[in-house]
KEKE-3310 file (N, C-alpha, C; in steps of 0.2 Angstrom, whole numbers, plus 5000, padded with zeros to 4 digits):
npx = (4364:4362:4371:4376:4384:4375:4366:4375:4379:4367:4364:4375:4373:4360:4363:4373:4366:4356:4364:4370:4358:4354:4365:4363:4350:4354:4363:4354:4345:4354:4358:4346:4343:4354:4356:4350:4337:4327:4308:4304:4316:4317:4304:4306:4317:4312:4302:4311:4317:4307:4304:4316:4316:4305:4311:4321:4313:4308:4319:4323:4312:4311:4323:4320:4309:4316:4325:4317)
npy = (5053:5069:5079:5078:5081:5088:5094:5102:5111:5117:5123:5133:5140:5146:5153:5162:5169:5176:5183:5192:5199:5205:5213:5222:5228:5234:5244:5252:5256:5263:5273:5280:5285:5294:5302:5316:5315:5316:5315:5305:5296:5292:5285:5275:5268:5263:5255:5245:5240:5234:5224:5217:5212:5203:5194:5189:5182:5172:5165:5159:5152:5143:5136:5130:5122:5113:5107:5101)
npz = (5342:5350:5347:5334:5318:5309:5317:5324:5314:5310:5322:5323:5311:5314:5325:5321:5311:5319:5328:5318:5314:5326:5328:5317:5320:5332:5328:5321:5331:5339:5330:5328:5341:5343:5333:5323:5312:5298:5297:5287:5286:5299:5300:5291:5296:5308:5304:5297:5308:5315:5305:5306:5319:5317:5308:5316:5325:5316:5312:5324:5327:5315:5318:5330:5325:5317:5326:5336)
capx = (4366:4360:4376:4379:4387:4370:4364:4380:4379:4361:4364:4379:4370:4355:4366:4376:4360:4353:4369:4370:4352:4354:4369:4360:4345:4357:4365:4348:4343:4359:4357:4339:4344:4359:4357:4344:4335:4320:4303:4304:4321:4315:4299:4309:4322:4308:4300:4316:4318:4301:4305:4322:4313:4301:4316:4324:4308:4307:4325:4323:4306:4314:4328:4316:4306:4321:4328:4312)
capy = (5058:5075:5083:5076:5086:5092:5098:5108:5115:5121:5128:5138:5144:5150:5158:5167:5174:5180:5188:5197:5202:5209:5219:5227:5231:5238:5250:5256:5259:5268:5279:5283:5288:5298:5307:5319:5313:5318:5310:5299:5292:5289:5280:5269:5264:5260:5249:5240:5237:5229:5218:5214:5208:5197:5190:5185:5177:5167:5161:5155:5147:5138:5132:5125:5117:5108:5103:5097)
capz = (5347:5348:5345:5328:5313:5306:5323:5325:5308:5310:5327:5322:5306:5317:5330:5317:5308:5325:5330:5313:5314:5332:5327:5313:5324:5337:5324:5319:5338:5341:5326:5330:5347:5344:5327:5321:5306:5296:5298:5282:5287:5305:5299:5287:5301:5313:5300:5296:5315:5316:5301:5308:5325:5314:5305:5321:5328:5311:5312:5330:5326:5311:5321:5335:5321:5314:5331:5340)
cpx = (4364:4365:4380:4381:4381:4367:4368:4380:4373:4361:4369:4377:4365:4358:4369:4371:4357:4358:4370:4364:4352:4359:4366:4354:4348:4360:4359:4346:4348:4359:4351:4340:4349:4360:4350:4343:4328:4315:4303:4309:4319:4309:4302:4313:4317:4305:4305:4318:4313:4302:4311:4320:4309:4306:4319:4320:4308:4313:4325:4317:4308:4319:4325:4312:4310:4324:4323:4309)
cpy = (5065:5080:5081:5082:5091:5096:5104:5113:5120:5126:5134:5143:5149:5155:5164:5172:5178:5185:5194:5202:5207:5215:5224:5231:5236:5244:5254:5259:5264:5274:5283:5287:5294:5303:5310:5317:5315:5313:5304:5294:5288:5284:5274:5265:5260:5254:5244:5237:5232:5223:5214:5209:5202:5192:5186:5180:5171:5163:5157:5150:5142:5133:5127:5120:5111:5104:5098:5092)
cpz = (5345:5346:5339:5323:5311:5311:5324:5320:5308:5316:5326:5316:5309:5321:5326:5314:5313:5327:5324:5313:5320:5331:5322:5316:5329:5334:5323:5326:5340:5337:5327:5336:5348:5338:5326:5313:5304:5297:5294:5284:5294:5304:5296:5292:5306:5310:5299:5303:5316:5311:5303:5314:5322:5311:5310:5324:5323:5311:5318:5329:5321:5314:5326:5331:5319:5320:5335:5336)
residu = (MET:ILE:PHE:ASP:ARG:GLN:PHE:LEU:ALA:LEU:THR:LEU:GLU:ALA:LEU:GLY:SER:VAL:PHE:ILE:ALA:PHE:THR:ALA:LEU:SER:VAL:HIS:HIS:ASN:PHE:LEU:SER:GLU:HIS:ARG:VAL:ASP:ASP:LYS:VAL:LEU:LYS:THR:MET:LYS:PHE:GLU:GLN:LYS:ILE:GLY:VAL:ILE:GLY:VAL:VAL:MET:ILE:VAL:SER:GLY:TYR:LEU:LEU:ASN:VAL:VAL)
# end
């Protein structure tokens, strides 16, 4: 059956990781649009956002590889 215990655990873990990643990315986005920061901090935060998006793609890809 597709909804066995391992599938459920994997799904909840992946969703939790994605939710945490999107929350962190959202905080970065809100901070960048609402606060004045110097160029070094701005560059670092934009880089962290890109790494965060790559991380979300990796989590989703890993989940799909495990499930399919």
